C-alpha positions as CSV (number, residue, x, y, z in Angstrom):
1,X,98.1,188.5,9.1
2,X,99.6,186.4,6.4
3,X,98.6,186.7,3.0
4,X,98.4,184.1,0.4
5,X,99.4,184.3,-3.2
6,X,95.6,183.6,-4.1
7,X,94.6,186.5,-1.8
8,X,97.1,188.8,-3.4
9,X,96.0,187.9,-6.9
10,X,92.3,188.5,-5.9
11,X,93.4,192.0,-4.6
12,X,95.3,192.8,-7.6
13,X,92.3,191.7,-9.9
14,X,89.9,193.6,-8.1
15,X,92.2,196.9,-8.1
16,X,93.0,196.4,-11.9
17,X,89.2,196.0,-12.5
18,X,88.0,199.2,-10.9
19,X,88.6,202.9,-11.7
20,X,90.4,204.3,-8.7
21,X,89.9,207.8,-7.7
22,X,93.2,210.0,-7.3
23,X,92.0,211.2,-3.9
24,X,90.5,208.8,-1.6
25,X,89.1,209.3,2.0
26,X,90.1,206.1,3.9
27,X,88.7,207.3,7.1
28,X,87.9,210.5,9.0
29,X,91.8,211.0,9.6
30,X,93.3,209.8,6.6
31,X,93.1,211.2,2.9
32,X,95.3,209.2,0.3
33,X,96.1,211.8,-2.2
34,X,97.3,209.3,-5.0
35,X,95.3,206.1,-4.4
36,X,96.7,204.2,-7.7
37,X,100.4,204.9,-6.7
38,X,99.4,203.9,-3.2
39,X,97.9,200.7,-3.8
40,X,100.4,199.7,-6.4
41,X,103.3,200.3,-4.0
42,X,101.5,198.1,-1.4
43,X,100.9,195.5,-3.9
44,X,104.4,195.3,-5.1
45,X,105.8,195.5,-1.7
46,X,104.0,192.6,-0.5
47,X,104.5,190.7,-3.5
48,X,108.2,191.3,-3.4
49,X,108.5,190.7,0.4
50,X,109.9,194.3,0.8
51,X,107.8,194.8,4.0
52,X,108.3,193.3,7.4
53,X,105.3,191.7,8.8
54,X,104.8,194.8,11.3
55,X,104.5,197.0,8.1
56,X,102.9,194.7,5.6
57,X,100.0,193.8,7.9
58,X,98.5,197.3,8.5
59,X,99.0,198.2,4.8
60,X,97.0,195.0,3.9
61,X,94.3,195.9,6.3
62,X,94.3,199.3,4.5
63,X,93.9,197.5,1.1
64,X,91.0,195.5,2.3
65,X,89.3,198.5,3.8
66,X,89.8,200.4,0.6
67,X,88.4,197.4,-1.4
68,X,85.4,197.3,0.9
69,X,84.6,201.1,0.6
70,X,85.0,201.1,-3.3
71,X,82.8,197.9,-3.7
72,X,80.2,199.8,-1.7
73,X,80.5,202.7,-4.0
74,X,79.8,200.8,-7.0
């Protein structure tokens, strides 16, 4: 899944506009213990093209799912 600069900018704006909890349950098997750092690492990695497509695609999927779950909570 390729991400456009506009998609990444939208993602960055969303995460900057919400109060991210430190601990976040992504699903039944995954709890992220430092969500702000996790989100930042992924966004920076994608923005700077530090990840291969095989790594970036699932991490981007994580961001989309986190965004969806946080939006539901609002």
